[in-house]
VOGU-3710 file (C-alpha; in Angstrom, 3 decimals, decimal comma):
1> mrpvarrgew> 10,751/-111,618/-151,232  9,749/-110,247/-154,586  9,102/-106,481/-154,697  5,492/-105,496/-155,145  5,023/-103,690/-158,412  2,400/-101,252/-157,211  0,474/-100,349/-154,156  -3,177/-101,358/-154,260  -5,665/-98,662/-153,527  -8,839/-99,275/-151,595
11> prqtvssaga> -11,784/-99,072/-153,987  -13,894/-95,964/-153,617  -16,936/-96,517/-151,450  -20,012/-96,800/-153,641  -22,276/-98,206/-150,973  -24,526/-95,317/-150,002  -26,813/-97,812/-148,315  -24,023/-99,561/-146,437  -25,493/-98,542/-143,117  -28,883/-99,933/-144,006
21> rfrsgsvnvg> -27,402/-103,257/-145,098  -25,260/-103,406/-141,971  -28,261/-102,917/-139,739  -30,405/-105,346/-141,698  -27,890/-108,024/-140,767  -28,196/-107,235/-137,060  -31,154/-105,179/-135,757  -33,536/-102,571/-137,101  -33,428/-99,035/-135,762  -36,318/-96,617/-135,568
31> kktganatra> -37,051/-94,096/-138,291  -36,106/-91,168/-136,086  -32,514/-92,340/-135,671  -32,215/-94,154/-138,993  -30,471/-91,346/-140,887  -27,919/-90,742/-138,137  -27,283/-94,440/-137,753  -26,717/-94,781/-141,496  -24,179/-91,946/-141,530  -22,402/-93,349/-138,480
41> tdalvravgg> -22,225/-96,836/-139,943  -21,005/-95,577/-143,325  -18,215/-93,686/-141,560  -17,304/-96,783/-139,550  -17,197/-98,970/-142,671  -14,921/-96,445/-144,404  -12,627/-96,314/-141,372  -12,366/-100,104/-141,189  -11,736/-100,248/-144,933  -8,946/-97,702/-144,721
51> lvnravdeml> -7,367/-99,536/-141,799  -7,447/-102,907/-143,568  -6,075/-101,322/-146,718  -3,079/-99,837/-144,919  -2,429/-102,986/-142,915  -2,462/-105,289/-145,929  -0,317/-102,934/-148,004  2,238/-102,829/-145,185  2,348/-106,619/-145,087  2,664/-106,987/-148,858
61> lgdvrvtsaa> 5,456/-104,426/-149,028  7,373/-106,116/-146,209  10,311/-108,491/-146,463  8,511/-111,593/-145,209  5,856/-113,823/-146,774  3,745/-116,302/-144,850  4,379/-119,570/-146,668  1,953/-121,960/-144,967  -1,024/-122,109/-142,624  1,265/-123,325/-139,838
71> dgrrllttde> 3,575/-120,390/-140,465  0,589/-118,042/-140,250  -0,618/-119,545/-136,979  2,824/-119,129/-135,462  2,941/-115,517/-136,567  -0,440/-114,797/-135,017  0,649/-116,231/-131,670  3,433/-113,652/-131,477  0,701/-111,018/-131,047  2,747/-108,557/-133,039
81> rsesfaddiq> 1,232/-105,077/-133,247  2,130/-102,080/-135,352  2,107/-98,731/-133,599  1,542/-97,110/-136,979  -2,107/-98,204/-136,785  -2,806/-96,753/-133,328  -4,565/-93,662/-134,698  -6,646/-95,783/-137,084  -7,745/-98,073/-134,256  -8,645/-95,072/-132,104
91> rvivlavpvv> -10,728/-93,644/-134,923  -12,615/-96,936/-135,257  -13,349/-96,892/-131,508  -14,699/-93,336/-131,686  -16,861/-94,125/-134,720  -18,154/-97,312/-133,083  -19,781/-95,336/-130,231  -22,837/-94,030/-132,165  -23,213/-97,398/-133,889  -23,303/-99,212/-130,541
101> ralsrgarva> -25,882/-96,742/-129,256  -28,008/-97,197/-132,386  -27,848/-100,977/-132,090  -28,914/-100,834/-128,447  -31,901/-98,642/-129,343  -32,832/-100,943/-132,193  -32,730/-103,897/-129,823  -35,006/-101,955/-127,452  -32,438/-102,046/-124,706  -32,821/-99,482/-121,959
111> klpwvvvast> -30,632/-96,434/-122,492  -27,092/-97,564/-121,844  -24,892/-95,605/-119,415  -22,048/-93,780/-121,137  -19,435/-95,969/-119,435  -21,079/-99,097/-120,876  -21,190/-97,619/-124,374  -17,550/-96,546/-124,118  -16,346/-99,919/-122,845  -18,308/-101,700/-125,568
121> aisvgiavrt> -16,750/-99,443/-128,208  -13,304/-100,298/-126,834  -14,171/-103,995/-127,104  -15,093/-103,397/-130,733  -11,726/-101,679/-131,231  -9,917/-104,693/-129,782  -11,892/-107,026/-132,065  -10,962/-104,880/-135,060  -7,288/-104,775/-134,068  -7,179/-108,555/-133,733
131> gvreiqvlss> -9,095/-109,030/-136,961  -6,850/-106,691/-138,921  -3,805/-108,649/-137,796  -5,471/-111,872/-138,922  -6,291/-110,308/-142,306  -2,665/-109,171/-142,610  -1,275/-112,644/-142,080  -3,907/-114,262/-144,285  -3,184/-111,768/-147,078  0,507/-112,605/-146,945
141> lvayrleqat> -0,242/-116,301/-147,413  -2,665/-115,584/-150,277  -0,020/-113,408/-151,956  2,581/-116,148/-151,556  0,317/-118,751/-153,154  -0,454/-116,479/-156,108  3,193/-115,498/-156,589  4,368/-119,099/-156,522  1,959/-119,938/-159,324  2,530/-116,911/-161,542
151> gapadpalvk> 6,137/-115,953/-160,818  5,041/-112,315/-160,587  4,088/-110,009/-157,690  0,512/-110,587/-156,584  -1,993/-107,880/-157,388  -2,878/-106,164/-154,065  -6,539/-105,679/-154,990  -6,947/-109,378/-155,768  -5,114/-110,362/-152,587  -7,436/-108,238/-150,450
161> rvaidlylhp> -10,557/-109,564/-152,134  -9,522/-113,199/-151,779  -8,280/-112,769/-148,189  -11,485/-111,085/-147,019  -13,641/-113,689/-148,754  -11,694/-116,526/-147,135  -11,836/-114,777/-143,762  -15,613/-114,369/-143,911  -16,349/-117,806/-145,414  -13,413/-120,155/-144,773
171> krkirvadhk> -15,467/-123,288/-145,460  -17,066/-122,056/-148,668  -15,569/-122,506/-152,091  -14,258/-119,135/-153,158  -16,315/-117,422/-155,827  -13,845/-116,363/-158,479  -16,439/-114,325/-160,360  -17,382/-112,316/-157,254  -15,404/-109,089/-157,565  -16,950/-107,396/-154,548
181> lhlvrltrkw> -14,900/-106,358/-151,549  -17,183/-107,193/-148,646  -16,318/-104,371/-146,254  -19,793/-104,066/-144,775  -19,871/-107,752/-143,832  -16,369/-107,558/-142,418  -17,231/-104,517/-140,296  -20,442/-106,153/-139,097  -18,557/-109,265/-138,034  -15,998/-107,309/-136,027
191> vlggifgrtt> -18,543/-104,958/-134,442  -20,880/-107,747/-133,352  -17,905/-109,840/-132,274  -16,718/-107,004/-130,046  -20,175/-106,424/-128,582  -20,808/-110,079/-127,772  -17,228/-111,062/-126,969  -16,835/-113,536/-129,823  -13,315/-114,659/-130,670  -12,050/-115,074/-134,225
201> ekranqalaa> -9,108/-117,422/-133,645  -10,890/-120,542/-134,905  -12,192/-118,779/-138,016  -8,760/-117,291/-138,745  -7,143/-120,730/-138,520  -9,779/-122,145/-140,878  -9,143/-119,291/-143,311  -5,388/-119,942/-143,237  -6,001/-123,612/-143,966  -8,270/-122,648/-146,870
211> adrldpvafr> -5,582/-120,290/-148,223  -3,095/-123,149/-148,041  -5,376/-125,132/-150,374  -6,022/-122,187/-152,686  -5,847/-122,945/-156,409  -4,088/-119,912/-157,922  -4,760/-121,112/-161,471  -8,433/-120,251/-161,005  -7,536/-116,568/-160,756  -5,459/-116,244/-163,901
221> gepndrvass> -6,767/-113,524/-166,182  -9,014/-112,074/-163,501  -9,954/-108,419/-164,153  -8,701/-107,135/-160,815  -9,516/-103,538/-161,588  -13,200/-104,462/-161,404  -13,051/-105,162/-157,672  -15,906/-103,305/-155,974  -16,952/-102,827/-152,381  -19,991/-104,287/-150,700
//
């Protein structure tokens, strides 16, 4: 494995309306709870972003690269977990509680018992843990494809952007000019997936296949320092 020249830093959150955009993609909450819901969602998005950042950096700094979609699928079936992320996962679960409550109010669901809210938040935590592992493996394959084409260590910021874009839209042609890091959409997907019990295995496999077909030449000369969050 080639050493990674530098550790990518997660772009500073500049999405003051992240909570509003998150909710607009799911349900609307009342005015009375809107401000609290926005703060809670912003905190959750930041927590997910920090977790993904650490997880991807750990993978890129490791000794192993995923070299194919098949290799990635095999790695995911091992269900490998890193204890170093336990605190991050717990923080996501805690921050998911007020978001789940806000979503239930917005959907005009009768007030949920605390045990239901807690169990739903745990389900969200499990969805995030699974999703982070999938992003890790996908990022390793993206880095491998870029490194094979350039002969140099892949830029961590570019790897994260491409991996998240492929994960969210595995069937769509990647938009090279889109320098946004779609944290809000990623968080929304994992939160709603946890609430409704949706699995991500099929989407992860599609994303790995898309990474296998990635054309690294398209990213040459990309201004990676312009990556933003969305």
